[in-house]
N, C-alpha and C positions, 0 to 999 in steps of 0.2 A: 554498362555495369548496372546490376540490379541491387539497389540499396535496400529496399523494403518490398516484401511481397505479402499480400493479404490472402489468406486462404479461408474461405467461408466453410464452416462446419455445420453439421445438422443441429447442433445445440445453439446456433446463432452466435456463438462466440467466434472470435477471430484469432488466428495464429499469426504471429509475425516472424518472418525469417529474414535475417540480414545476411547479405553476402557482399563481398567486395569491400572497398574502403568506406567505412561509416564515420570516419573522423569528421567532426564539425557538423554532423547531421542535426544535432539539437539546436545549434545556433541558427541554422537555416530554417527550422520549422517552429521555433518557439512562439512566433507571432501568428502562426497558422496551424493550430492544433487539428483543425478539421481535416487536414491532409493526411493525418496519421491516426488520430483517435476519434472515431465516430461517436457522436453523442448517443448515450443509451446502450452501448455495447460493452461487454466485458471482453477484454483481450487477455487470453491466458497463455500459459506456457512461454512466457517471456523471461529474460534474465533480469536480475535485480539492477543491472547497469542501465537497462532501458527505463525502469522506473525512476532511477536516480536523475535522469535527464529531465524528467517532468516534475517530480516532487519539489525540486529546488526552485521552482517558479510558482509555488503555491504557498498558502498560509495554513499551517496545521491547526485543525480544530480539535480533533480527538484522536487518540491512538490507544490500542490495547495489545497486550502480550497474551497470546493464546497458549494453551497447554495442548501440545500435539506430539512432541518428540521426547521431551524430558519430563521429569516428575513435577507435579504441581508445587511441591515444596521448593524445588530449585527455582521455578519461575517466580514464586512469591518473593524470594530473596533478591533475585535479579531485578524485578520491577522496583523494589525498594531502593536498591543501589542506583538504578537508572534515575529515579526521581530525586535522589539526594545529591548526586554529583553534578558538577558543571562541566560541560563538554565544550571544547573548542570547535570540534566538528563531530556530528552525530554519525557513528558507524554502527548500525543496528546489528550487523554480523558479530562485532566484537563486544557490544554492550548489552546485548540481550541473549537469551538462551533458547529461544523458540520463535515460532512464526509471529509476525507483527502485522496488524491491520491499521491503516491510517485513513482518516477522513480529513480532507482539506478543501480549501476553496481558492479560486483565483480572482483576479480583478476584472474578469470578463463575464462574470455571472455563471460560473460553473462550479459544481462540487466535484471532487475527485476522490476515488477510492484506490488505495494502494495496498496490495497484499504482498508482503515480503515473506516468501517461503524460505525456510531455514536452509534448504540446499541451494538456494539462489538461482535455480534454473527454471522453475515452474511458478513464477510469480504472476500476479494478476493486476491489471490496471483498468480503470473505467472512469468516465466522466459523464455528468448529466447536468442539465440546466437547473439552476436554482428557481427560475421562474415557474417551472411546471410542478414544483413540489411544495411541500408544507414549510412551516417555519423552521429556522435553524434548530430551535430547541427540540422539536419533534424529530427532525432529522438525526440529531445526536442520540436521542433515546432509541430510535429505530436502529441506528448503526450499532449501538451497544448490544441490543437484542440479537442482531445478526452475528456479531462477534462471539457472543455467548453460545450461540448455536454451533458455531464453527469449532469451538474448543472441544477436545476429546472428553470422554467420560471415564469413570473408573470401571471396575469389573461388574458393578451393579448397574451400569449404564447411567449413573448420576454424573451430570456434567460438572467438570471442574470450572471454577470461576475464571474469569479473565481479569487481567490486572491492568488498570489504567496507567498509561505512561503520560507524564506531565508534558503537555504540548509546548510549554515554554522551554523545555530541555532539548528540543530539536533545534540545534543551533549550527551555524556555519554550513559547510557542505554536508548534506544529508545523503548517506549511502546505506545500502543494504548488505 
């Protein structure tokens, strides 16, 4: 049975395809990320379920709601509601209105980036070593600049703002 297949693309990103029985795969690899997520690569076109298996083993540092599919006004209200409510379990698909990017870290010395795409099937995940990078403060500022660049613009090509999601509101089982 083929659980995971890596396909290298010209962009140096990796695609992950799962076939067969994948139940329990995260339990078997949670202590050995290197077997699935190579450091420094972005793995794209994966389902949000794949991201869920990893994000729940990290600590959220920053998160932003992007404006890509719905109006900026809708996202402004959605972010406000997200930041004011207390969740038992964070379900980004139900509690946000658009794409969400998350920066987190684990206890092994890695930063993680999770991009939850609204349609749930073409999400992105990456990890990279904290040792090879700058301070966490600089990382957070850089992450925000990247999030702002990813947000769509209006008809005059002016970028819409991103909305910060309170990292403390990511509670319980986090899903996309």
